[in-house]
Backbone bond lengths (Angstrom), bond angles and torsions (degrees), N, CA, C in turn:
res aa  C-N    CA-C-N  psi(-1)  N-CA   C-N-CA  omega(-1)  CA-C   N-CA-C  phi
1 M - - - 1.438 - - 1.507 108.47 -
2 N 1.283 116.77 130.60 1.437 122.01 177.82 1.526 107.99 -106.93
3 A 1.310 114.84 138.54 1.464 119.29 177.45 1.534 106.95 -135.54
4 S 1.260 114.33 135.92 1.457 120.12 177.69 1.546 107.89 -63.02
5 S 1.325 117.29 141.74 1.439 120.68 178.85 1.508 111.75 -63.93
6 T 1.319 117.77 -21.50 1.448 120.75 177.66 1.535 112.40 -73.39
7 L 1.343 116.40 -18.31 1.464 120.58 178.59 1.509 113.53 -90.15
8 L 1.346 117.36 -14.13 1.453 121.03 -177.01 1.537 108.69 -87.82
9 P 1.346 116.28 148.00 1.454 119.20 179.36 1.545 110.03 -68.88
10 A 1.336 115.36 147.95 1.425 120.06 178.78 1.538 110.60 -72.75
11 V 1.325 116.15 141.26 1.453 120.14 177.25 1.513 107.90 -86.48
12 V 1.319 115.72 127.06 1.474 121.12 -179.45 1.516 107.47 -107.29
13 R 1.278 118.14 123.50 1.440 123.39 176.60 1.530 109.96 -121.20
14 P 1.343 116.54 99.86 1.441 119.07 178.59 1.512 113.23 -59.49
15 A 1.275 116.31 152.11 1.494 119.41 176.89 1.509 109.53 -60.79
16 V 1.318 117.54 148.64 1.434 124.72 -177.78 1.524 110.65 -57.62
17 E 1.315 118.08 -42.25 1.468 120.50 -176.78 1.520 112.67 -62.97
18 E 1.330 118.41 -21.39 1.462 122.18 177.81 1.513 110.69 -70.41
19 H 1.321 119.52 -18.19 1.461 122.76 -178.10 1.531 112.43 -111.76
20 A 1.290 117.77 21.17 1.465 119.58 179.81 1.506 111.80 -57.90
21 W 1.346 117.99 -31.90 1.474 120.85 -179.07 1.522 112.69 -67.81
22 L 1.313 118.09 -13.85 1.438 120.65 -178.97 1.539 114.57 -72.26
23 S 1.300 116.14 -10.99 1.469 118.46 175.58 1.501 109.02 -112.71
24 S 1.297 116.02 150.66 1.458 121.02 -175.72 1.544 110.99 -71.44
25 D 1.315 114.04 138.36 1.452 118.91 174.10 1.530 110.87 -103.63
26 H 1.366 116.34 5.77 1.451 123.18 -179.28 1.516 111.86 55.80
27 C 1.319 116.14 38.43 1.469 123.02 -179.49 1.514 109.03 -124.83
28 A 1.313 116.10 139.79 1.480 120.43 -178.96 1.512 112.96 -94.32
29 G 1.328 118.54 -0.74 1.437 123.69 -172.89 1.495 117.63 -46.10
30 P 1.354 120.28 -55.47 1.470 119.32 -178.76 1.543 114.95 -58.10
31 V 1.295 117.07 -37.50 1.492 121.84 -179.81 1.532 108.95 -70.82
32 L 1.323 115.70 -47.89 1.498 119.21 -176.84 1.500 111.92 -66.19
33 E 1.329 117.17 -37.86 1.476 121.47 175.74 1.549 110.45 -60.41
34 L 1.346 115.74 -45.33 1.435 119.19 -179.38 1.516 111.38 -63.58
35 L 1.332 117.22 -47.20 1.462 121.05 -177.17 1.532 110.52 -67.57
36 G 1.325 117.49 -37.86 1.474 120.61 176.69 1.505 111.17 -61.40
37 S 1.324 116.65 -42.62 1.448 120.55 -178.84 1.568 111.64 -67.67
38 L 1.342 116.02 -19.58 1.465 119.32 179.56 1.531 112.20 -95.30
39 G 1.339 114.93 4.54 1.463 117.57 176.75 1.527 115.75 80.74
40 W 1.309 117.26 20.24 1.487 121.10 177.40 1.532 110.68 -74.59
41 A 1.317 115.88 150.11 1.450 121.83 173.68 1.538 107.22 -75.37
42 I 1.330 116.22 128.04 1.463 121.04 -178.08 1.523 107.41 -125.76
43 V 1.326 116.37 123.17 1.469 123.13 -179.38 1.499 108.05 -127.19
44 D 1.356 116.39 126.33 1.457 118.95 174.57 1.506 107.94 -108.18
45 T 1.331 114.00 149.85 1.467 121.06 -177.27 1.497 108.68 -104.13
46 P 1.357 116.56 163.20 1.460 120.73 175.86 1.541 112.68 -57.64
47 E 1.338 116.65 -24.81 1.452 121.39 179.61 1.525 112.05 -82.44
48 V 1.285 118.96 3.97 1.470 126.53 177.99 1.540 112.75 78.55
49 N 1.310 118.87 6.84 1.449 120.43 172.68 1.539 107.83 -75.23
50 V 1.319 116.92 152.54 1.458 120.90 -179.00 1.537 107.39 -128.37
51 H 1.336 115.68 132.38 1.465 121.42 -179.66 1.528 108.10 -120.34
52 C 1.313 117.51 129.32 1.471 122.76 -177.88 1.548 110.53 -126.30
53 T 1.277 116.39 138.17 1.442 121.31 179.92 1.528 109.70 -128.62
54 S 1.340 115.31 135.22 1.477 119.48 177.79 1.528 110.95 -64.96
55 P 1.319 116.70 156.94 1.474 118.52 179.61 1.532 114.76 -56.04
56 D 1.323 117.99 -31.34 1.462 119.90 177.78 1.527 113.38 -86.91
57 G 1.345 117.32 -4.38 1.458 121.04 177.25 1.526 113.95 78.96
58 R 1.305 118.80 4.17 1.473 120.41 -176.37 1.545 114.49 -90.77
59 V 1.315 117.24 -12.31 1.443 120.83 -179.83 1.534 111.01 -127.81
60 Y 1.311 115.55 132.56 1.478 122.19 177.79 1.502 107.69 -120.54
61 V 1.342 116.54 135.53 1.459 122.07 174.27 1.529 105.62 -125.91
62 G 1.323 114.35 123.42 1.472 119.01 178.19 1.504 110.73 -118.62
63 W 1.323 114.77 132.24 1.487 120.34 169.13 1.513 105.83 -104.85
64 L 1.330 116.74 114.52 1.454 122.02 -165.47 1.535 112.36 -121.10
65 P 1.329 118.71 59.51 1.450 119.36 -175.28 1.528 112.09 -71.48
66 E 1.297 118.08 -19.05 1.468 120.52 -179.14 1.498 112.79 -117.59
67 D 1.312 119.63 16.43 1.464 123.71 -179.86 1.534 106.87 -89.09
68 T 1.340 114.96 116.48 1.474 119.15 -176.00 1.506 112.18 -62.09
69 A 1.326 119.22 -41.91 1.459 121.45 -179.85 1.516 111.10 -63.12
70 A 1.357 117.13 -39.10 1.466 119.99 179.67 1.534 109.43 -66.60
71 W 1.304 117.22 -43.34 1.465 120.42 -179.48 1.536 111.80 -61.77
72 K 1.321 115.29 -38.89 1.466 118.26 178.49 1.533 111.99 -62.02
73 R 1.354 115.90 -29.59 1.468 119.96 178.66 1.521 111.40 -91.94
74 G 1.341 117.00 -2.57 1.480 120.38 177.73 1.523 113.92 79.02
75 I 1.338 116.74 25.32 1.444 117.88 179.58 1.529 111.77 -118.79
76 V 1.300 116.32 158.17 1.458 120.38 172.94 1.531 112.02 -129.14
77 W 1.341 115.53 -19.59 1.467 120.04 177.37 1.512 108.12 -118.30
78 Q 1.357 115.58 138.28 1.455 120.50 173.07 1.514 108.72 -134.58
79 I 1.323 115.96 132.93 1.461 122.00 178.48 1.521 106.08 -123.89
80 R 1.330 116.96 125.10 1.431 122.28 179.13 1.528 108.10 -120.01
81 V 1.304 115.59 133.96 1.443 121.48 -176.48 1.517 108.83 -125.89
82 I 1.347 116.62 132.45 1.454 122.83 176.31 1.529 107.87 -118.58
83 P 1.336 117.78 89.86 1.442 120.79 179.39 1.515 111.44 -65.88
84 A 1.306 117.32 153.28 1.474 122.10 177.25 1.511 111.67 -67.98
85 D 1.331 116.54 -31.27 1.466 120.33 -169.87 1.543 112.53 -128.82
86 A 1.298 118.08 26.70 1.476 120.43 179.50 1.513 108.74 -155.33
87 E 1.341 115.01 175.86 1.460 121.13 178.88 1.513 111.45 -70.92
88 P 1.314 118.80 143.27 1.490 120.67 173.44 1.497 110.53 -60.74
89 W 1.340 115.20 152.96 1.459 120.02 177.87 1.521 110.89 -145.12
90 V 1.316 116.14 160.30 1.463 121.64 -176.44 1.521 108.30 -130.58
91 Q 1.311 115.99 140.64 1.464 121.72 170.72 1.538 107.66 -125.25
92 E 1.317 117.14 131.31 1.426 121.56 179.61 1.543 109.22 -121.72
93 F 1.350 115.07 148.06 1.437 121.20 178.07 1.524 109.65 -125.14
94 G 1.311 115.13 139.67 1.460 122.76 -175.50 1.502 115.67 -72.74
95 L 1.299 113.47 176.73 1.448 122.70 -176.21 1.520 113.94 -60.07
96 Y 1.310 115.66 -29.70 1.487 119.07 -173.34 1.518 112.21 -106.33
97 T 1.333 117.48 13.39 1.472 121.10 176.07 1.510 107.97 -78.13
98 P 1.322 118.40 123.30 1.487 119.57 179.22 1.539 110.80 -60.85
99 S 1.334 115.73 141.29 1.450 119.66 179.34 1.529 111.72 -62.34
100 E 1.348 117.23 -26.14 1.459 119.45 176.84 1.535 111.07 -65.24
101 A 1.344 116.47 -33.77 1.474 121.15 177.91 1.518 109.62 -68.31
102 V 1.305 116.81 -42.83 1.455 120.68 178.05 1.528 111.16 -63.69
103 A 1.345 115.47 -42.79 1.463 119.86 177.65 1.514 110.90 -61.71
104 G 1.353 117.27 -38.77 1.449 120.03 176.44 1.539 112.31 -63.69
105 F 1.309 115.84 -40.34 1.471 120.30 177.63 1.551 109.80 -62.68
106 V 1.324 115.98 -48.02 1.474 120.88 -179.99 1.531 111.06 -62.46
107 A 1.353 116.81 -42.33 1.449 120.05 179.41 1.532 111.39 -61.73
108 A 1.316 116.39 -40.23 1.470 119.83 178.02 1.523 109.99 -67.56
109 L 1.307 117.37 -37.57 1.449 122.23 179.80 1.553 111.19 -62.16
110 V 1.309 116.11 -45.76 1.453 119.88 -175.06 1.534 113.69 -87.65
111 A 1.329 116.40 -11.08 1.497 120.33 -177.51 1.534 112.10 -63.62
112 N 1.295 116.75 -36.39 1.457 121.81 -179.66 1.521 108.66 -135.14
113 P 1.356 117.49 83.28 1.436 120.10 -173.83 1.520 115.23 -69.21
114 S 1.320 117.42 -16.81 1.483 118.42 179.87 1.507 111.12 -88.29
115 R 1.307 115.70 146.82 1.456 120.53 -179.66 1.538 108.63 -88.08
116 C 1.302 113.83 154.77 1.445 120.46 173.45 1.537 108.72 -60.82
117 P 1.326 120.12 135.13 1.475 120.87 -178.59 1.511 112.72 -62.37
118 C 1.339 117.06 -17.86 1.431 118.26 -179.60 1.521 112.65 -94.03
119 G 1.355 115.80 1.34 1.473 118.32 -176.45 1.508 111.46 79.25
120 G 1.329 117.91 5.33 1.448 119.93 175.94 1.502 116.46 84.20
121 R 1.356 119.89 6.77 1.478 118.31 -173.45 1.511 114.02 -123.40
122 D 1.297 119.57 -52.80 1.436 121.17 -161.70 1.530 117.53 -96.27
123 T 1.326 118.27 -26.31 1.450 118.81 -176.74 1.525 110.91 -132.55
124 L 1.281 115.21 159.27 1.459 121.06 174.31 1.529 105.58 -100.92
125 P 1.315 119.65 100.02 1.459 120.85 -169.15 1.540 113.14 -62.59
126 A 1.304 120.27 -33.21 1.459 121.27 -177.96 1.521 110.19 -67.60
127 A 1.295 118.75 -40.51 1.456 121.80 -178.19 1.517 112.90 -94.64
128 G 1.333 117.56 -20.26 1.435 122.97 -178.12 1.529 113.31 74.76
129 H 1.310 117.74 16.17 1.469 122.43 179.96 1.507 109.66 -92.07
130 T 1.310 115.40 154.70 1.443 121.13 176.60 1.534 108.50 -88.38
131 A 1.313 115.09 130.66 1.456 119.61 178.13 1.506 108.63 -92.48
132 P 1.346 116.70 153.87 1.473 117.75 177.14 1.543 109.63 -64.33
133 P 1.322 118.69 148.61 1.460 120.33 179.04 1.508 112.05 -64.40
134 L 1.289 116.13 150.87 1.469 119.79 176.71 1.529 108.55 -69.40
135 V 1.326 115.94 139.85 1.464 120.10 -178.78 1.517 109.01 -121.07
136 D 1.305 115.38 158.21 1.475 119.49 175.63 1.507 109.83 -69.10
137 S 1.307 115.87 152.12 1.458 121.73 179.57 1.530 108.61 -66.09
138 P 1.322 118.25 138.35 1.460 120.38 176.53 1.530 113.09 -76.91
139 I 1.304 116.05 -5.42 1.457 118.88 -178.21 1.500 110.13 -87.23
140 E 1.296 116.41 124.78 1.473 122.31 179.92 1.513 110.23 -87.52
141 P 1.358 117.85 139.60 1.460 118.69 176.70 1.546 110.98 -63.31
142 T 1.271 115.26 147.45 1.461 119.50 177.36 1.509 111.18 -96.90
143 S 1.293 115.35 151.25 1.461 120.00 178.21 1.519 110.09 -84.13
144 P 1.314 116.23 146.57 1.506 118.25 -179.98 1.533 110.10 -68.17
């Protein structure tokens, strides 16, 4: 198939400096600034680890650059959540995850602290309609 180059979309390549935030700077600043502005308790240790707890005590965010156990697992950020009506869960981010990405995750987490009354699966609460059940993807994984 031949296509005129005038019919193809232009390729846009942003300058490299525009994506400097895509690599980790090994700094906790964006996350700590966000949590501080939200009134979270923030405690730093002599080892330079930082522990943050939400005002209701249900969410913990740890920046663990000097925690031996965390380094062995390849993580530097740990977020633990204890929901009032569900099982606790943990999200961890690796050594090279930009702190801006972690801050974005935390911001999304705290932006809407209440859960959907339907549990997020079966109904559309605003309209009261039943949504089709979630199904497995028909695409099978390929072998290497």
